[in-house]
C-alpha positions as CSV (number, residue, x, y, z in Angstrom):
1,M,0.1,-0.1,-0.1
2,S,1.3,3.6,-0.9
3,N,1.0,6.3,1.5
4,S,-1.1,9.1,0.1
5,V,-0.7,12.8,0.9
6,Y,-3.7,15.0,0.3
7,Q,-3.2,18.6,0.2
8,I,-6.0,20.4,1.7
9,N,-4.9,24.1,2.6
10,K,-4.0,25.7,-0.4
11,G,-2.6,29.1,1.4
12,I,-3.3,31.9,3.5
13,N,-6.7,33.5,3.3
14,K,-8.0,30.9,0.8
15,P,-11.1,28.8,1.2
16,I,-10.3,24.8,2.5
17,E,-10.5,22.8,-0.8
18,F,-10.5,19.2,-1.2
19,K,-10.7,17.7,-4.3
20,G,-12.5,20.4,-6.1
21,L,-14.9,21.0,-2.9
22,K,-14.7,24.4,-1.3
23,A,-15.6,25.5,2.5
24,Q,-19.1,24.2,3.6
25,Y,-19.5,21.7,0.9
26,I,-17.1,19.3,2.4
27,W,-19.4,19.2,5.2
28,Y,-22.6,18.7,3.2
29,L,-21.0,15.8,1.2
30,G,-20.0,14.1,4.8
31,G,-23.3,14.7,6.1
32,G,-25.0,13.1,3.0
33,L,-22.6,10.3,3.2
34,V,-23.2,9.5,6.8
35,A,-27.0,9.6,6.1
36,L,-26.7,7.2,3.6
37,L,-24.8,4.9,5.7
38,I,-27.7,4.9,8.0
39,L,-30.4,4.6,5.5
40,F,-28.3,1.5,4.1
41,A,-28.4,-0.1,7.9
42,I,-32.0,0.7,8.1
43,I,-33.1,-0.8,4.8
44,Y,-30.9,-3.7,5.5
45,I,-31.9,-4.5,8.8
46,C,-35.6,-4.5,7.4
47,G,-34.7,-7.3,5.2
48,I,-34.4,-6.1,1.8
49,N,-32.3,-7.7,-0.8
50,I,-28.8,-7.0,-0.5
51,F,-28.1,-6.1,-4.0
52,F,-31.4,-3.8,-4.2
53,C,-29.8,-2.0,-1.0
54,L,-26.4,-1.7,-2.8
55,A,-28.0,-0.2,-6.0
56,L,-30.1,2.2,-4.2
57,I,-27.2,3.4,-2.0
58,V,-25.0,3.9,-4.8
59,S,-27.3,5.5,-7.2
60,L,-28.4,8.2,-4.3
61,A,-24.4,8.6,-3.6
62,S,-23.6,9.3,-7.0
63,G,-26.4,11.8,-7.1
64,L,-25.5,13.3,-3.7
65,F,-21.7,13.7,-5.3
66,M,-23.0,15.5,-8.5
67,Y,-25.1,17.6,-6.8
68,V,-22.9,18.9,-4.1
69,Y,-20.1,19.5,-6.7
70,K,-22.5,21.3,-8.9
71,L,-23.2,23.5,-5.9
72,S,-19.5,23.9,-4.9
73,H,-18.6,25.0,-8.7
74,T,-21.8,27.2,-9.2
75,Y,-21.9,28.9,-6.0
76,G,-18.4,28.7,-4.7
77,E,-17.2,29.5,-1.1
78,H,-20.1,31.9,0.0
79,G,-22.5,32.2,-2.9
80,L,-25.1,29.6,-1.5
81,M,-24.9,31.5,1.8
82,K,-25.6,34.9,-0.2
83,K,-28.3,33.1,-2.3
84,V,-30.4,32.1,0.8
85,A,-29.8,35.7,2.4
86,K,-31.0,37.4,-0.8
87,K,-34.3,35.7,-0.2
88,S,-34.7,37.6,2.9
89,V,-34.4,40.9,1.6
90,P,-37.5,42.6,0.8
91,D,-38.4,43.9,-2.9
92,V,-39.8,47.3,-1.9
93,I,-39.2,49.5,1.3
94,K,-42.2,51.8,1.9
95,S,-41.5,54.9,4.2
96,Y,-44.4,57.3,5.1
97,S,-42.2,59.5,7.1
98,I,-41.1,61.7,4.2
99,V,-45.2,62.3,3.5
100,R,-45.3,63.8,7.0
101,L,-42.0,65.8,6.3
102,K,-43.5,67.3,3.3
103,K,-46.7,68.4,5.2
104,Q,-44.9,70.0,7.9
105,L,-42.5,72.2,5.2
106,L,-45.5,73.1,3.2
107,K,-47.0,74.6,6.3
């Protein structure tokens, strides 16, 4: 067995990157894989055929990998958080205090 050395950090003030995944997407992929492991254990204990279990988990895992890599390449380090935050910004801000100010100036 050969020893593998993985370079995780690329330098100062740069995001953590591992095999093309940046920042929080590493955690998303890890959490998804743990969830798939638990799902495999549950459906295996229920007595479902092992080949069906493996086919299901492998297909879900490949979908998870493709989705997380797509998110990482599309949004980058902070883009997904910015997209979620943008939904909470209102479209229009109404201010009625200017109307009162105009009335006071006209008097």
